[in-house]
C-alpha positions in Angstrom: 137.6 131.4 -0.1 136.9 129.2 2.1 134.0 127.1 1.2 130.6 126.8 3.1 128.7 123.7 4.2 125.4 123.8 4.3 125.1 121.2 7.2 122.4 119.0 5.5 122.9 115.3 4.4 124.5 114.6 1.1 124.1 112.2 -1.8 125.9 109.2 -2.2 126.8 108.0 -5.4 127.6 103.8 -5.3 128.8 101.6 -8.7 127.1 98.6 -9.1 130.0 96.8 -10.3 127.9 94.1 -11.7 125.5 95.8 -13.6 127.5 98.6 -14.6 124.6 101.0 -12.9 125.3 104.2 -10.7 122.9 104.3 -7.6 122.3 107.7 -5.6 121.4 107.2 -1.9 119.0 109.8 -1.2 118.9 112.0 2.2 115.7 109.9 3.4 117.7 106.9 3.5 120.3 108.5 5.6 117.9 109.6 8.1 116.4 106.3 7.9 119.7 104.5 9.1 120.3 107.4 11.8 116.6 106.6 12.8 117.5 103.1 13.0 120.8 103.3 14.7 119.2 105.4 17.2 116.3 103.0 17.9 118.8 100.3 18.3 120.7 102.1 20.6 117.4 103.0 22.9 116.4 99.4 22.8 120.3 97.9 24.1 120.0 100.9 26.8 116.8 100.9 28.0 115.4 96.9 27.1 119.0 94.9 27.4 117.8 91.4 26.6 117.9 89.1 29.4 120.5 86.2 29.2 119.5 82.7 28.8 122.0 80.6 29.7 122.3 79.6 33.3 125.2 78.2 35.3 122.7 76.1 37.7 120.3 73.6 36.9 116.9 74.6 36.2 116.1 72.1 39.4 118.7 74.0 41.6 117.4 77.6 40.4 113.5 76.3 41.3 114.5 75.2 44.6 116.5 78.4 45.3 113.1 80.7 44.6 111.3 78.2 47.0 113.9 78.6 49.5 113.3 82.7 48.8 109.9 83.1 48.8 109.6 80.6 52.1 111.9 83.0 53.9 110.6 86.0 52.5 107.1 85.1 53.3 108.1 84.0 57.1 110.2 86.9 57.9 107.0 89.3 56.3 104.7 87.5 58.6 107.1 87.6 61.9 107.4 91.4 61.1 103.8 92.0 61.2 102.6 89.6 64.3 99.4 89.0 65.8 98.9 93.0 65.2 98.1 92.1 61.5 97.4 88.7 61.5 94.5 88.8 64.2 92.9 91.9 62.9 91.3 93.4 59.2 93.3 96.9 58.6 90.7 99.8 57.5 89.9 99.4 53.9 90.1 95.7 53.9 87.3 95.1 55.3 85.0 98.0 54.6 85.8 98.3 51.9 86.8 94.9 49.9 85.7 92.2 51.9 82.0 93.5 52.4 81.4 94.0 49.2 83.0 90.2 48.0 80.8 89.1 50.6 77.6 90.9 49.3 78.3 90.8 45.2 79.6 89.2 43.1 83.1 89.1 41.6 83.0 91.1 38.0 80.6 93.2 39.9 82.8 94.1 42.4 86.1 94.6 39.8 84.0 96.8 38.2 83.1 99.0 41.1 85.6 101.9 41.6 87.4 103.1 45.0 88.7 106.6 45.7 87.7 107.3 42.3 90.0 104.1 40.5 89.7 100.6 39.8 91.6 98.0 42.3 91.6 94.7 40.6 94.2 92.9 43.1 92.8 94.1 46.4 89.4 93.0 45.6 90.8 89.3 43.9 92.5 88.6 47.1 89.0 89.5 49.1 87.3 87.5 46.9 89.8 84.6 47.9 89.3 85.4 51.3 85.6 84.2 51.2 86.6 80.7 50.4 87.7 80.3 53.9 85.6 80.8 57.3 85.0 84.2 57.8 86.7 83.7 61.2 89.9 83.4 59.7 89.9 86.2 57.2 92.0 88.3 59.3 95.3 85.8 59.2 94.4 84.9 55.3 94.4 89.1 54.1 97.4 89.1 56.0 99.0 85.8 54.4 97.8 86.6 51.1 99.5 90.2 51.3 102.4 88.7 52.2 102.6 86.6 49.6 102.0 89.4 47.0 105.0 91.1 48.6 107.1 88.2 48.2 106.1 87.5 44.8 106.9 91.0 43.7 110.3 90.6 45.3 111.1 87.4 43.5 109.8 89.1 40.0 111.9 91.8 40.6 115.1 89.6 41.4 114.6 88.1 38.0 113.1 90.9 35.5 116.4 93.1 36.8 118.9 90.8 35.8 119.4 92.6 32.2 120.1 96.1 34.1 121.9 94.7 36.4 124.8 92.5 36.3 125.6 91.6 39.7 123.6 88.9 42.0 124.3 90.4 45.1 122.7 93.8 44.4 119.5 92.4 42.3 118.9 90.4 45.7 119.2 93.6 47.6 117.1 95.4 45.7 114.5 92.7 45.7 114.9 92.0 49.3 114.1 95.6 49.5 110.6 94.8 48.4 109.9 93.1 51.8 112.5 94.5 54.2 111.9 98.1 53.3 111.8 100.3 56.6 108.4 102.2 55.3 106.7 99.0 54.2 106.5 97.8 58.0 104.0 100.7 59.1 100.2 101.4 57.2 101.7 99.3 54.7 102.1 95.9 56.3 100.2 93.3 55.4 97.0 94.6 54.1 95.6 94.2 50.8 94.6 98.1 50.6 98.4 99.3 49.6 100.1 96.6 47.6 99.5 98.2 44.8 102.4 100.2 45.3 104.5 97.1 45.5 102.8 96.2 42.0 103.4 99.5 40.7 107.0 98.8 40.9 106.7 95.5 39.5 104.8 96.8 36.5 107.9 99.2 36.4 110.6 96.3 35.7 107.6 94.5 33.4 108.3 96.8 31.0 111.9 97.5 31.3 112.6 93.7 31.1 113.2 91.7 27.5 113.0 88.2 28.4 113.8 85.6 25.8 111.2 83.2 26.9 107.8 83.1 25.9 106.3 82.3 29.4 108.4 84.7 30.8 106.9 87.3 28.4 103.2 86.5 29.3 104.2 86.9 33.2 105.5 90.3 32.6 102.1 91.0 30.7 100.1 89.8 33.6 102.0 91.8 35.9 101.8 94.6 34.3 97.6 94.3 33.6 97.0 93.7 37.2 98.8 96.7 37.6 97.3 99.2 35.7 94.3 97.8 36.6 95.2 98.2 39.9 96.4 101.5 40.1 96.4 104.6 37.6 99.7 106.0 38.9 101.0 103.4 36.5 100.4 106.4 34.1 104.1 107.3 34.9 105.3 104.3 33.3 103.8 105.6 29.4 106.7 106.9 28.5 108.4 103.8 28.6 105.6 101.7 27.4 105.7 103.6 24.0 109.5 103.8 23.9 108.8 99.6 24.4 106.4 99.7 21.7 108.8 101.4 19.3 112.3 99.8 19.7 111.1 96.4 19.7 109.9 94.0 17.4 108.5 90.8 18.4 105.3 90.2 19.3 106.2 88.6 22.7 107.3 91.5 23.3 104.2 93.5 22.6 102.3 91.5 24.8 103.3 94.0 28.0 102.7 96.9 25.6 99.3 95.7 24.5 98.1 95.0 28.2 99.2 98.2 29.4 96.8 100.0 26.7 93.9 97.3 27.3 94.5 97.7 31.1 95.0 101.5 31.0 91.7 101.8 28.7 89.2 100.9 31.1 91.4 102.3 34.3 91.4 105.7 32.4 87.2 105.0 31.8 87.1 104.3 35.5 88.8 107.5 37.1 86.8 109.6 34.3 83.5 108.2 35.1 84.1 108.2 39.4 84.0 110.6 41.5 87.3 111.1 43.9 86.9 112.4 47.8 87.6 115.8 49.3 91.3 116.3 48.7 94.4 118.6 50.5 97.0 120.2 48.1 100.6 120.9 49.1 103.1 123.4 48.3 105.8 122.8 45.9 108.3 123.4 49.0 106.7 121.4 51.3 106.9 118.0 49.1 110.2 118.7 48.5 110.9 118.7 52.0 108.8 115.7 52.3 110.8 114.1 49.4 114.1 115.1 51.0 113.6 113.4 54.2 111.3 110.8 53.7 113.3 109.2 50.0 116.5 110.5 50.0 117.2 110.1 54.0 114.3 107.2 54.3 115.2 104.9 51.9 119.0 103.8 53.2 118.6 105.3 56.9 115.2 103.6 57.8 112.1 105.0 59.3 113.1 105.2 63.0 116.3 106.6 62.4 115.1 109.4 59.8 112.8 110.7 62.8 115.9 110.6 65.1 117.7 112.6 62.1 115.6 115.0 61.3 114.6 116.0 64.5 118.2 116.6 65.6 119.8 117.8 62.4 116.7 119.4 60.3 118.0 120.4 56.7 121.1 118.8 57.0 119.9 115.9 57.4 118.4 116.4 53.9 121.6 117.9 52.7 123.8 114.2 54.3 121.1 112.0 52.6 120.8 113.8 48.8 124.9 113.6 49.0 125.0 110.1 49.9 122.4 109.2 47.1 124.4 111.2 44.8 127.5 109.8 45.6 126.0 106.0 44.9 124.4 106.6 41.6 127.5 108.5 39.9 129.0 105.3 39.2 125.9 104.3 36.7 125.6 107.9 35.3 129.7 108.0 34.9 130.2 104.5 33.1 127.0 104.6 30.9 125.1 102.3 29.3 121.7 100.4 30.8 122.6 101.2 33.7 122.9 104.8 33.4 119.5 104.9 31.9 118.2 103.0 34.5 119.4 105.2 37.1 118.0 108.7 35.1 114.7 107.0 34.6 114.4 105.1 38.3 115.7 108.7 39.9 113.4 110.8 37.7 110.5 108.6 38.5 110.9 108.2 42.3 110.3 112.0 42.4 107.4 112.1 40.0 106.0 109.1 41.9 106.1 111.3 45.2 105.0 115.0 43.7 102.0 112.6 41.7 101.0 111.5 45.6 101.2 114.3 47.5 100.5 116.8 44.7 96.7 115.4 45.2 96.2 112.5 48.1 93.2 111.4 49.3 93.2 113.0 52.5 90.7 114.8 54.7 91.3 118.6 54.3 93.4 120.7 56.1 94.9 117.5 57.6 98.2 119.0 59.1 101.1 116.1 57.8 104.2 115.6 59.5 107.3 115.5 57.9 107.9 112.0 58.5 105.2 110.0 60.2 102.2 110.9 58.4 100.6 109.0 55.2 103.8 106.8 55.1 102.2 104.4 52.2 103.0 107.7 49.7 106.8 106.9 50.5 106.8 103.4 49.4 107.1 103.2 45.6 109.4 106.6 45.5 111.3 104.7 48.2 111.7 101.8 45.5 112.3 103.6 42.6 115.2 105.2 44.6 116.7 102.0 46.0 116.6 100.9 42.0 119.0 104.2 41.3 120.9 103.4 43.4 121.3 99.6 43.1 122.3 100.6 39.2 125.4 102.8 40.7 126.2 100.1 43.0 126.0 97.7 39.9 128.5 100.2 38.2 131.3 99.8 40.6 134.2 98.0 39.5 136.5 96.1 42.1 137.4 96.5 44.8 135.4 99.4 45.0 132.4 97.7 44.6 132.6 95.0 47.3 133.8 98.0 49.6 130.8 100.0 49.2 128.3 97.1 48.9 129.0 96.4 52.4 128.9 99.8 54.0 125.3 100.1 52.1 124.6 96.7 53.2 125.5 97.6 56.4 123.8 100.5 56.6 120.1 99.3 55.7 120.7 96.1 58.1 121.6 98.3 60.9 118.3 100.5 60.5 116.4 97.1 60.3 116.0 95.8 63.7 115.3 99.6 64.8 112.5 99.9 62.6 110.7 96.5 63.6 111.0 97.1 67.1 109.7 100.4 66.8 106.8 98.8 64.5 106.2 96.3 66.6 105.3 98.9 69.7 103.2 100.7 67.5 101.2 97.9 66.2 101.0 96.6 70.4 99.6 99.9 71.2 96.9 100.1 68.4 95.7 96.1 69.4 94.7 97.8 72.3 92.5 100.4 70.5 89.9 97.2 69.0 89.0 93.7 69.3 90.8 90.8 68.1 89.3 89.7 64.5 88.4 86.5 66.2 86.5 88.2 69.3 84.5 90.5 67.3 82.8 87.5 65.2 81.9 86.2 68.1 80.2 89.1 69.4 78.6 89.4 66.0 77.8 85.8 65.6 75.9 86.3 68.9 74.0 89.3 67.6 73.0 87.3 64.6 71.7 84.8 66.5 69.8 86.7 69.1 68.0 88.3 65.8 68.8 92.2 67.0 70.1 92.7 62.9 67.9 92.7 60.1 70.3 90.2 58.3 73.5 92.1 58.1 76.0 92.6 61.5 78.9 95.5 61.4 82.3 93.7 62.8 85.0 96.3 64.3 88.1 95.9 62.7 91.5 98.0 62.9 92.2 101.1 63.4 89.5 102.5 65.9 86.5 103.4 64.2 86.5 101.1 61.1 84.0 98.6 61.2 83.0 96.2 58.0 79.3 94.9 57.1 79.2 91.3 56.7 75.9 89.1 56.2 75.1 86.7 58.9 74.9 83.9 56.5 78.6 84.5 56.1 79.2 84.6 59.7 77.2 81.5 60.9 79.0 79.6 58.2 
């Protein structure tokens, strides 16, 4: 007769030679060891330690970061041109700049807009009030460009534990500045910085640095991101895993800051009100995701417009095949790259669905498959590029060099087309409203004529938006 195995953990007997005693290890000990092993596996897969040894001297590293920051800042402002640096965009003036001139800083921070707190835009707007009001457009654009560059450099550093290749990390970090969708309505305005900041928070949660200063930096990034966008709630599963897997108090700075800022943001969301919303069907969201993210992340905005116009659903199929092919090396190789690709890919889809499930748009607004509400594409595209970066990093020689060159060539080929197209779009918008300097001059004349009771309305971009400013600020 055969023996039946119950499958339950068995007690084992161990002989203590020194004292001549028998010790039995109970099943709970076995389960505890299995749990500890599982936690260690998750820790090394999701939160790998960042290397502290550097081949270059600290001075060379600092100079490299400064040169990269200068290059990114120059490229960002050059891309925007006078269409942005000489005009204030929508909520930047109507909501944030107006509040900054009329209320105290902390009162503004506690004032939700669109149903949630927005710490970063309100902080930048308050910083702008330190300059003459005639320079507000330039200061806002330069501040937004500086934040995007800072996020880019942060991603480059924070991704070093998961991505071993410096070139792959550089490609991913540069996409924060060069992302084609980022050249449209999110270009150098503070109202849309939270998309990039949420992407930085994703990396801050995954980052396990050894230096205390870097732990503090990651905690600040998380706190500002959560205080600026409730969509960071999508990071909650990763934060919980981080709290379970990491033991050092410095690693829990990110966790505690996420919890504190999340509690405040949750209070604001629950106590506030949301404007009228338009919902979309599952098939419509899937189609938008396929075109805008699977195709647009690599092909660029204007190439995606052409592909959809000529190929329709075949373009989505090509994009899906390309993304799967690029991500698959990370899935096959395993380790931290596999889990990075999985979390980033799933996060891309969830972020996109969360945006279009209930976006803050006018009901019954007809959304174009490619061009409308492009700000909702930013976070999903950056996360999808992260999954692709994990696949590129997992490739071995010589395939890694060939594939990376092809992907880089495709991305760079789309960039000039997107820059020209964005420049033409902004040139058209420039004709719809006067420059900020002209609007301020007209407002000053109104204040001097005494036709207004202390406040004046200043025109801004796009057409129809206005910002209410006190005459005392304009006369400075």
